[in-house]
N, C-alpha and C positions, 0 to 999 in steps of 0.2 A: 198318518205317516209323516205330516210334515214337521210336527214337532220332534220326531226321532232323527232327523237328519240334520242337525246343526253341524255335527262333526263332520259329515262328509262335506258340507259346505265349505269348512275351514278347510278340509283336505284339498279341496278345488282351489282355493285362493293360495294354498303353499304350492301347490304344482304348478300354477300359473307363475309365481315367482321363481320357482327352480326352473323351470322352461326358459324364461327370458334370462336368467343368470347363465345357463349353460350355453345359450347363443352369444352373449355378449360379454360377459364377465372374463377378468384376465385370466391367463392360462393356469396360475397357480390355483384358481378356484374351480375352473371348469375342469380340470383334470380328475376331479374326485367327485365329478356329476354324470350321471346318465340322464338322456332325453326322457321327460316325462310325459311326453305326448300321448304314450300309448297307455297310461293310466288313464286319460281322460276319456279314453273308448270305453274303460272298465266302468267308470263313475255313468257315463252315459247311457250304458246299457242297464246299469241297475235302474236309473229312472224311467228309461224306455219300457220296461216290463209294466210299471204300473200305468204308463201313458196307454199302452196296448190294451190295458184290462177296461180301462174306461173308454176306450175307443170301440171295443166291442160292445160295450152295453150301450153306447149312444149311437151304433153303426155307422161309425165315422169310416169314410172311405178313404183309400190309399192316395188319392188326388186332393182331397182333403187335408190328410195329415201333410203331404209335400207343401201345401200353400202355406199352412200353418208354420212349419220349419222355415220355410223361405222367408217368411214376412218375420221371422224371428230373428234369424241369422243376417240376411241381407241388409238391412238398414244401417248397424253399425259398421258392416263391411263397406257400404257404398260411400260413408263417412271416410274410411281409411283409403279407399281409392281414389277418391277426390284430392286428398291430401297427397297420394303417391303421385298423382298425376300432376300437380303442380310442382312437385319435387324433382319430377324427369324419371323417376321409378318405373313408370308406366306409360304405356303409349294407348292413345286415345281408341286404336281399332281394336286393342285388346279387352275394352272393358266389356263387351257382350260376353265372352267367355267367362269372365270373373263372377258378372252378376247372374248368370245361370249355372254357374258350379258345372261346367261341362268338363269332359274329359281332358280338355287342354289344361285345365287349372290343375286336375288330380295327376297328369301325366308330367307336365314340365316342372322344372325349377325355374322359378322366376325369383324377380327382385323383391316379390310381395309374398315372402316365403310361407307365412302360416296359412295362405289359401290352400295348399295342397291339403292341410290337415282338414279344413272347414269343408271341401268338397268330398274327400273321401269320408268324413264322417256323415256329411249329408247321405251319400249313396247307401253306405253300409248300414246308416239306421233306416233308409225306406226298405233296404231289402230285410232286414229283421223285423221290423214293424209288419211287413206283408206277410211274412212267415208266423207271426204270434197272432195275428188277426185271423188268418185263413185257415189255421189248423187247430185241434183240440189241444189243451196244453201238453200232454205227455209227448204226443207226434211233434208239436213244435220243437219242445226241447231235444228231442232225438235228431230231428233235421238240423237245427242249430248247432248242436254238438259235433255232428258230423262235419258241418261247414267249417266250424270253428277250429276241427284237428285238421281237415285238408288245408286251411290256410296256413296253420303253423308249420304244417309238412313242408308246403311249397315255399314258405318263407325261409327253412332251414337250408332248402336246396339252392338258394342264392347264394353269390358271393358275397353280398351285402345287402341289408334292409333297404339301402338308400340307392339300389341300382334303379335308376327311372326308365326302364325297357319294359313297357307295358304289353299286353296282347287284349285282343278285342276291342280294337280302337283306342287303347290305351286305359280303359276303366280296370282291366285286372291286372293291379300293379302291386307293389308293396305296400303302399298307403292304404288302398282299400283293404286287403289282406289283415292287415295290423287291425283295422277297424272291425273286421268281421269277427276275428278272433276275441279283440278286446270286449266288444258288445255282448259277445256270447256269455264271456264268463261274467260280466256286470249281470245279465240276465238270469244266469245260474244263480248267482248269490242274491238276487232279489226273490227267486224262489224258494230259496232257502229261509229267508227270512219271513215270508209270507206263510208257506206251509209249514215248517218244522221250527224255525228258531233256533234259540240256543236254549237247551233243555236247563232246568233250575239248578243252580250251583251255587254255593257261596262266594260273596264278593271278594274275599282276598284272592280265592283261586281265579276269578276271571280277572281280577286285576293283575294278578302276576301274569295271567297269557297275554293280556294286552301290552304289558311293557315288555314281554319277552319278543312277541311279534313285531313291537314297534323298533325294538333294537335291531331285530333281524332285517326289518324293511330299509331302516337308515343305513346298515352295513351293506345291505346289497345294492342300494341306489348310489351311495359314495364307494363304489367298488373300483373307482380307478386306481391310478391312471392308465391311459388308455390313448392311442395315438390317433387310429382310424376307426371310423363306424364301419367296422366290416371283420368277417370271420366267424368262425362257430362260437369262438369265446364270448363274443359280443352279444351274438344272439341267445347264448344259455345264459347271459347275464339280464338281458331284457326278459326272459321267461321266468327265471328265477325272481326278479323284481316283482312280475306281475302275480305270479302264484303266491308270494310272500303278502303282496297288497290284498287279494281278494278275502282271504279270512280276516285279515285286520278290519277291513270294511265292514264286514259281516258283524264283528263284533263290537266295533264303535256304533252300529246302527242298532242292535239289537240289545247288548246286555247290558248290566248296570254295575258294571266294573267302574275302577275309580276313574280312568281317564274318560271313558265314554259318559258316564253320568256327569262330569262336570261339563264336557264339552256340549252335550246336548241340551244343557240349561242355557246356553248362552247365545240367545237369539240374536244377538248382534252379528254371528257369522254369516246366517243368511242374508243380513243386510250387505256386508261386506261383498258376498260372493258375486252381487249383481253386476260388480266391477271387475270380474275376473274374465268374461268372454271379450268386452271392448279392449281390456288391457293386453290379453293374448294376441288378438290380430293385429293391434297397431303397435306392436314390438318394433317392426322392421323400420316403419315411416317414422317412429319417435325416438328411436335410439341409433340406428345405423348411420344416418348423415352426420350426428355429432360425436360419433364413436371413436375415440382416439383423438379428438381434436384439442381437448384440454388435458394439461398436465395435473391431474387429480391423484391426491393418495388412493391407494387400492380400495380401502373400505369406502370412501366418498364415491369413487366411480360406481362400485356396486349399488351403492345408495340412489345415485342417479339414473342408472340402468333399470331399476325396478320402479323408481319413482315417474319416469317418464311415461311410460305406458299408462300406469294407473292416473295420472293426471289426466290424459286425454279421456280415460275413462269417467272419470267424475264429471268432465265437462260435457261428455256425450250424454252421459244418464241425467245431469240436471239441466242441461242447457239446450244441446242439438236436439235430442230427441224430443223433448216436450216443444220446443219450438217449431220443428219441423210437423208434428202432430197439429199444433195449432193452425199453422198456414194451411195444411191441408184440408182442415176444416173449414178454414175462411174461403177455401178455394171451391169446396164442394158446395158451400152454402150459396155461393153466388152463381155457380152452373146452375144448380137444381133450384 
């Protein structure tokens, strides 16, 4: 499967850039952008389905899965938290909540904003993984479909998707509901790719379909301007955006149309994608302290806004992470 998802890796990088721009770019740019974090949930659900299949074969428990996920997402997050601590964006007593991804992080709007997403993503993935591994595929899809439908219904009943008033100790909140809905759609896309795929068709037809979906997705994403992240119209825009993205993602993975055939041959996208997560979670500490401090032209400000988090990502992937692993290995060798 890995050789067929280079296009999805590219989408992941593009979404990271768009989310960062949406948070910090000048208003004349952000007024034409919708938040893209909901689409990360869809991509995550797509990959989670195949992870769950392998877990069932190897009889991986939910606790083992949680440990693996925690070990993957916490180390770069810890590096960001240390920077936030030194910059005064975080208090030392708040560290345990962030490192355990507890409901305080899901529930609260904090100075380290991407952590609501990390925590919501973590817990929604745990729920979906448990369902996929505990039930037969057909029953699991029915359960997930029901959960996804209920989630989007509850979201539509809120005055705004970003009303941070949760229930059940803060876990049942808009962030988690968005995660469950997006993961469900991603899992559905993965099932379509694995079970049925796209029936044979001539490449010109697939190419035209890819271009049409791509144009529709861009049009729905850049559907501004809007003033506040609230109201039914905003929620409809998000829902439309997701529902167009899902068939586009399936087509990019499965087909041999013009765009997907080209993108899936580019192995460099997979290498670039390793920087997406560290860049995403570091955007607050890398951009916010310097935002608006320099009198830069609009286009140059956008370049800086995107470059700063990705610079942290490069440093983390090539210096911090290898260095931490080496130090840990040396420490363990001396102890044991």
